[in-house]
Residue, then its C-alpha position, 0 to 999 in steps of 0.5 A: m500500500t502506498p501512502s496517499t498525498i493530499e495537496i491543497v492548492p490555494t486560490p488567488d482569493d486565498q492568497r489575497i486574503a492571506r496577504l491582507a491578514a498578514a498586513a493586519i497581523v503585523l499591525t496588531v503585533a506592532e500595536a502591542a509594542i505601543p505603551l498605552p495609558l489604560p489597559g484595553v484602550k488601543p488604536g485598533l490599527a488593524n481595523i484599517v485593513t479590515l475597512i479596506v477589505l470590506a469596501r473593496w472585496g466585501w464582508r466575507d473577506a473582511v470576516w476572514v481577515a479579521l478572524l485570522r488577525v485575532f487568532a494569529g495575532s494572539l498566537l504570536l503575542g502568546q495570548l491565545f485562549a487567554p482572557g485578552f484573546f476572548l475579549s479581542l474575539a468578542g470585540s471583533l465579532a461584534s464589530l463584524a456584525t455591526l459592519g455587516f449591517a452598516m455596509h447596507l446603509p447608503r454609501r452617500w452618507f456612510g463611508p469608511v469614517s462612519l463605518s470605522v466609528f460604528a465598528a469601534f463602538a461595537h468592538i468596545g461594546g462587545q468587550l465590555v459585555l464579555a468583561r461584565l459577564w465573565l471577568v468582572p461580575h459587577d456593574g462597576v465595569f460600565y463606569l469605564v464606558p465614557v473613557f472607552a467611548l471617547a477612545a472609540t470616537v477618536f480611534g474610529l475617526v482616525n482609522g476611518l480617515v486613514a482607510a479613506k485616504l488609502m482607498q482614495g490613493r489606490a483609486s487615483g493610482k497613487i498607491 
């Protein structure tokens, strides 16, 4: 009996998603090196990649990129299946669900910046709900909402503006 071989040939779509996920993972790892004033308050730079993928290739690809980033980023940072991983996963799932609904809003009024702010608020919301249900069984965790809402607003705006600029540069041929 001869051993059988299974060969998996990646499609061009698989390769594109892998490249985009790699870019998001690099941003996640780089972001982990940035000293932060408060635990849990991060700029979410990898979300720029997710926004671009959502706008250019759709929600399905954005989900793949975001989830690959969460798993691989956590693995590389040594946090796979630690509380931070689950908080990141909860935030990403809430953000992706929100983007899934928000992408059907009129593009005339809702572009990358507003989608980024929606996603940032959903991410924080998902994390706070999981933290309340699992890690901090006390409503005091919600006293942090104003701080996290301010961070979501600022970082959501900045990330959305960067994503919009990158998409605009790509459309004009500058990137």
